C-alpha positions as CSV (number, residue, x, y, z in Angstrom):
1,M,7.7,-6.4,22.9
2,K,10.2,-3.9,21.5
3,L,9.1,-4.6,17.9
4,S,5.5,-4.1,18.9
5,V,6.3,-0.6,20.3
6,V,8.2,0.3,17.1
7,V,5.3,-0.8,14.9
8,L,2.9,1.1,17.1
9,L,5.0,4.3,16.8
10,I,5.2,3.9,13.0
11,M,1.4,3.6,12.8
12,V,0.8,6.5,15.1
13,A,3.2,8.7,13.1
14,G,1.4,7.9,9.9
15,V,-2.0,8.7,11.3
16,S,-0.8,11.9,13.0
17,W,0.6,13.0,9.7
18,L,-2.9,12.8,8.2
19,F,-4.5,14.9,10.9
20,F,-1.9,17.6,11.4
21,R,-0.4,18.0,7.9
22,P,-1.7,21.5,7.1
23,R,-0.6,23.1,10.3
24,L,2.7,21.3,10.9
25,A,4.0,20.9,7.4
26,A,7.7,21.4,8.2
27,F,7.6,19.2,11.2
28,M,5.7,16.5,9.4
29,A,8.1,16.6,6.5
30,R,10.9,15.8,9.0
31,L,8.7,13.2,10.7
32,G,7.9,11.6,7.4
33,L,11.6,11.3,6.7
34,A,12.2,9.8,10.1
35,L,9.3,7.4,9.5
36,R,10.9,6.2,6.2
37,V,14.3,5.8,7.9
38,A,12.7,4.0,10.8
39,T,10.9,1.7,8.5
40,V,14.1,0.7,6.7
41,V,15.9,0.2,9.9
42,Y,13.1,-1.9,11.3
43,L,13.0,-4.1,8.2
44,V,16.8,-4.6,8.3
45,L,16.7,-5.5,12.0
46,L,13.8,-7.9,11.2
47,V,15.8,-9.6,8.4
48,V,18.9,-9.9,10.6
49,R,16.9,-11.4,13.4
50,L,15.2,-13.9,11.2
51,A,18.6,-14.8,9.6
52,R,20.1,-15.5,13.0
53,T,17.3,-17.6,14.3
54,G,16.2,-19.4,11.2
55,I,12.9,-19.2,9.5
56,D,10.0,-21.7,9.9
57,A,6.6,-21.9,8.3
58,D,4.8,-20.1,11.1
59,Q,7.2,-17.1,10.9
60,L,6.7,-16.9,7.2
61,R,2.9,-16.9,7.6
62,I,3.0,-14.2,10.3
63,G,5.4,-12.1,8.3
64,G,3.2,-12.4,5.2
65,I,0.1,-11.4,7.1
66,S,2.0,-8.4,8.7
67,V,3.2,-7.2,5.3
68,L,-0.3,-7.4,3.8
69,F,-1.8,-5.6,6.8
70,F,0.7,-2.8,6.9
71,G,0.8,-2.5,3.1
72,G,-3.0,-2.2,3.1
73,L,-2.9,0.3,5.9
74,W,-0.3,2.4,3.9
75,A,-2.5,2.1,0.8
76,V,-5.6,3.4,2.6
77,A,-3.6,6.3,4.2
78,W,-2.2,7.2,0.8
79,L,-5.6,7.1,-0.9
80,V,-7.1,9.3,1.9
81,A,-4.3,11.8,1.7
82,R,-4.5,11.9,-2.1
83,S,-8.3,12.5,-2.0
84,I,-7.9,15.3,0.6
85,A,-5.2,16.9,-1.6
86,R,-7.6,16.9,-4.6
87,T,-10.4,18.6,-2.7
88,R,-8.2,21.5,-1.7
């Protein structure tokens, strides 16, 4: 449950950055830094948890799907932000 909340917060922060970037540039820069730090901390905690409990095939499959999903979400957000920057 805690990891789900962390993932939801990370996704909400990325989407809010896309909506409020022009008006809250300084705040969003700090939020972007916090998002990067939180992502690294989340991944480290995930690796530590998996190392303690052991890894089975189901965990690897779910982890792979999660990485593909969030990687795709990041790529879409990056492409949208890049296209918005080109039009301005």
